[in-house]
C-alpha positions in Angstrom: -77.4 -24.9 -3.1 -74.6 -24.3 -5.5 -73.7 -21.2 -7.2 -71.7 -21.1 -10.3 -69.3 -18.3 -9.9 -67.3 -17.1 -12.9 -64.0 -17.9 -11.3 -64.9 -21.5 -10.8 -64.4 -21.7 -7.1 -68.1 -22.3 -6.2 -68.6 -18.7 -4.9 -66.0 -19.0 -2.2 -63.2 -16.5 -2.1 -60.5 -19.1 -2.2 -58.0 -19.8 -5.0 -59.1 -22.8 -7.0 -55.7 -24.4 -6.8 -53.3 -24.7 -4.0 -53.7 -24.7 -0.2 -56.1 -22.5 1.6 -53.6 -22.2 4.5 -51.5 -19.0 4.7 -47.8 -19.3 3.9 -45.8 -20.2 6.9 -42.8 -18.1 7.9 -40.1 -20.5 8.8 -36.5 -21.0 7.9 -35.2 -19.1 4.8 -34.9 -21.0 1.6 -31.7 -22.7 0.6 -31.2 -20.0 -2.1 -31.3 -17.2 0.4 -28.9 -19.0 2.7 -26.5 -19.5 -0.2 -26.7 -15.9 -1.2 -26.0 -14.8 2.3 -22.9 -17.0 2.6 -21.7 -15.8 -0.8 -22.0 -12.2 0.3 -20.1 -13.0 3.5 -17.5 -14.7 1.4 -17.1 -11.7 -0.9 -16.7 -9.4 2.1 -14.1 -11.6 3.8 -12.1 -11.8 0.5 -12.3 -8.0 0.0 -11.1 -7.3 3.6 -8.3 -9.9 3.2 -7.2 -8.4 -0.1 -7.1 -4.9 1.4 -5.1 -6.1 4.4 -2.7 -8.0 2.2 -2.0 -4.9 -0.1 -1.9 -2.4 2.8 0.3 -4.5 5.1 2.4 -5.9 2.3 3.7 -2.4 1.4 4.3 -1.4 5.0 6.0 -4.5 6.2 8.9 -4.2 3.8 10.3 -0.8 4.8 13.0 -0.7 2.1 15.2 -2.8 -0.2 18.9 -2.3 -0.2 20.5 -1.3 -3.5 21.9 -4.9 -3.9 18.5 -6.4 -3.2 16.8 -4.1 -5.6 19.2 -4.9 -8.4 18.8 -8.6 -7.7 15.0 -8.3 -7.7 14.7 -5.7 -10.5 12.8 -8.1 -12.8 10.2 -8.8 -10.1 9.9 -5.2 -9.0 9.4 -3.9 -12.6 8.1 -0.3 -12.4 6.3 -0.7 -9.0 7.0 2.0 -6.4 9.2 0.9 -3.5 11.8 2.2 -1.0 15.5 1.9 -1.9 18.2 2.2 0.7 21.9 2.8 0.1 24.8 5.0 0.9 25.4 8.1 -1.3 28.5 7.5 -3.4 31.0 10.4 -3.2 31.6 12.3 -6.4 28.3 11.3 -8.0 26.1 14.2 -6.8 25.1 16.5 -9.7 22.3 19.2 -9.4 19.9 19.2 -12.4 17.0 21.5 -13.3 14.6 18.9 -12.1 16.4 17.9 -8.9 19.6 15.9 -8.3 21.4 12.9 -9.9 23.6 10.7 -7.8 24.4 7.0 -7.0 23.8 4.9 -4.0 25.7 1.8 -3.1 25.1 -1.3 -1.0 27.4 -4.4 -0.8 29.4 -3.2 -3.7 26.3 -2.8 -5.9 25.7 0.7 -7.2 22.4 2.2 -8.5 22.1 5.4 -10.5 19.4 7.7 -9.1 17.5 10.6 -10.7 15.6 12.5 -8.1 13.0 15.1 -8.8 12.5 16.3 -5.2 14.6 18.9 -3.4 17.1 16.9 -1.3 17.0 17.5 2.5 19.7 19.8 4.1 21.5 16.8 5.6 21.9 15.1 2.1 25.6 14.6 1.3 28.1 11.9 0.2 28.7 8.9 2.5 25.4 9.0 4.3 22.6 6.4 4.2 19.5 7.5 2.4 16.1 5.9 1.7 14.5 6.8 -1.6 10.9 6.4 -2.8 10.5 5.6 -6.5 10.8 3.0 -9.2 13.2 1.6 -11.8 13.1 2.9 -15.3 15.7 0.8 -17.1 18.8 0.9 -15.0 18.0 4.2 -13.4 16.0 4.6 -10.2 13.6 7.5 -10.5 12.9 9.0 -7.1 10.6 11.7 -5.9 11.5 11.6 -2.2 14.8 11.4 -0.3 14.8 10.5 3.4 18.0 11.0 5.4 18.5 9.5 8.8 19.9 11.9 11.4 21.5 11.0 14.7 22.0 12.4 18.1 25.8 12.1 17.5 25.7 15.5 15.7 25.5 17.4 19.1 28.4 15.4 20.5 30.5 16.0 17.4 29.6 19.7 17.0 28.8 21.1 20.5 29.6 24.7 19.5 26.8 24.6 16.9 23.9 23.8 19.3 23.4 26.1 22.2 20.2 24.6 23.7 18.2 21.3 23.6 14.6 21.5 24.5 15.1 25.0 26.0 18.0 23.8 28.3 21.5 25.2 27.9 24.1 22.6 27.1 
């Protein structure tokens, strides 16, 4: 007995074409594997890029004035740290901050700083500046001055206690 069903499958609830077996869940297709590897690759590249940029800036603590002048074309207008000794007679207060020059290995760099210099800022001391070149002038917005423990030895009458203990 045959029944002519409208869908052409002889009355059975099976698709007319293809296998009657359910789809097997096995290994993922090659496309899915490739997409997964591509995603992993993108993530690894992104992490590598972030590490390179983050560590690259922190590994080079500063460039001396002579190095900065020598590498000025490569540095362009990127922000970096500049180290040098403040040249005597070059410190001039401005409305925006202070102008002065730093020197390293007989190479001098003019500096225009827009921050308030620290109290220890003076001629003949090493400083580290944060900023960038604009032409031949280094535009800075931070001055860091190294201080030493030699101050107490050189000026014992100025310091009465250290960590609560009388000297």
